N, C-alpha and C positions, 0 to 999 in steps of 0.2 A: 785344787787350785788350778786355775787356767794356765795352760802352758805358755800362751802368748804374753800373759802378764809377767811371767818370769823371764822369758827370753827377750822380750822387747827392750827393757832397760839395759840388758847386757849388750844387745846390738847397738843401742844408742851410744853407750860408753865406748864400744869399739870404734864406732864411726867418728866420735869426737877425738878419740886417741889418734886415729889415722889422719884426721884432718889437721891436728895440731903438730904431730910429730913428722909428717911427711912420709918419706919412704922408711918403712919399718919392716924388718924381717920378723915374722911371728914365730916365736919359739916358746917353749914352756917357760924358760927363764925370763923372757921379756914380758910375758903375760903375768907371771907371778910378781915380777919386779914393779910393774905399773898398776896392777889391779888387786894387790893383796888386801887392801881394806874392803873392797867390794866382794872379794871371795871369802874372807874370813871374819872380819870384824862387824860389818854392817848386817850380815845375815843373823849373827848371834843377837844383836840389838833388836832386830825385827822379830826374832824368835821369842824374846822376853815379852815384847808387846803382844804378840799373838797369844802367848801363854796366859797373860793377864786377861785380855779381852775375851778370848774364846774358850780356853780350857778351864781356867780358874773362876770364870764367871764373875770377874771384878771383885774377887775376895782377897787375893794375895797381892796387895798394893806394893809390897816391898820389892817385887820383881821389876817394877818400873824404874827403880833407881839405877840398877846396872843396865837395864835396857836403854834408858835415855842417855846414860853416859857412853855406852858402846856405840849407839847409833850416831850420836853427835860427834864423838871422836873418830868414828869411821868416816864420816863425811869430811871432817877436817883433814884427816890423813889422805883421803882420796883426792881432794882438791890440791893439797900440798904436793902429792906425788905427781899428779898430772901436769901441774903448772910450775913445779919446782919453786914453791913459795913458802918453804918451811919457816923462813925468818919472819914472815908476816902472819902466819896462821897459828903459831904456837899459843896465843891467848885463847884459841878455840878449845883447848883442853880445860881451861878454867870454866869456860862457858858450858862444856859438856857436863861438868859436875853440877852447875847451876840448873841445867835442863833436867837432869835426873832428879834433883831435889824438888824442882818445881812440879814435876809429874807426881812425886809423892805428895806434895802439898795439894795439888789440884784434884787428884783422884782419891786421896786419903781423907783424913778427918779435917782438913783445912786448918791445921795447927799453925797459928799465925807466927809462932816463934821460928818456923822454918823460913819465913820470909827474910829474916836477918841474914843468914849465910847466903841465901839465894841472891839477895840484892847486892851484898858485898862482892860475891864472885862475878855476878853479871856486870856490875859497874867497873870492877877492875879489868875484866876481860874487854869490855868495850873501850875503856880508856887506853889499854895497851894496844888494841887494834888501831885506834885512832892515832896514837903516838907513832907507832911503827909504820903505819901506812903513810902518814904525812912525812915522816923521816925518809922513807923509801922514795916517795915522790920527789921530795926536795933533792935527795942525793942523785936521783936519775936525771933531774933537770939540770942540776949543777955538777954533773960528773966531770966536767972539764974545768980545770982551774982557770983557763983563759976566760971563760964566761964570767966567772966571779970577778976576775981582775978587771974586765971591761966594765962590768956593772959598778964596781967601786970607783973607777975612774970617772964614769959618767955622773954618778951621784955626787962625788966630791967636786967635780967641775960645776955642776948645777948649784951646789951649796955656795961655792965661791962667787958665782955670778949673781946669785940672789943676795948675797951679803954686800957685794960691791954696789949694787943698785940702791940699796937702802942707806 
């Protein structure tokens, strides 16, 4: 494997980390605390995919299920750790199972009955992503109670003026 293909993404992640966190003292603890998914979880998921495509010559399709789950869960954990958005990203773990099962469906025998849990998990995950993202957006916009109070006063006054004109 090309050394730059391995070191390049690590340098990019370190650069993004430095850009987002500002002044950070690099210690073993801070690297493990912020990049544990990239160091431990994502490589195992990539290993399972490498095992299936290159070593097993596309014969052991079952290794794609844990590979897809670990790769997707590792990406979810890495994003959650870097941006501290665990409250928004938890539906990604349901999506991880859907991705693992979809890889089994896609590269396996195309058993159409696998599409039932895949679709259920994917729709639930996307629904929860949407609900919690919208809820987080609304709570960040209306985090101050005075904004809500002013909006209620304006809407109530507008309703009174509209009623008195008619």
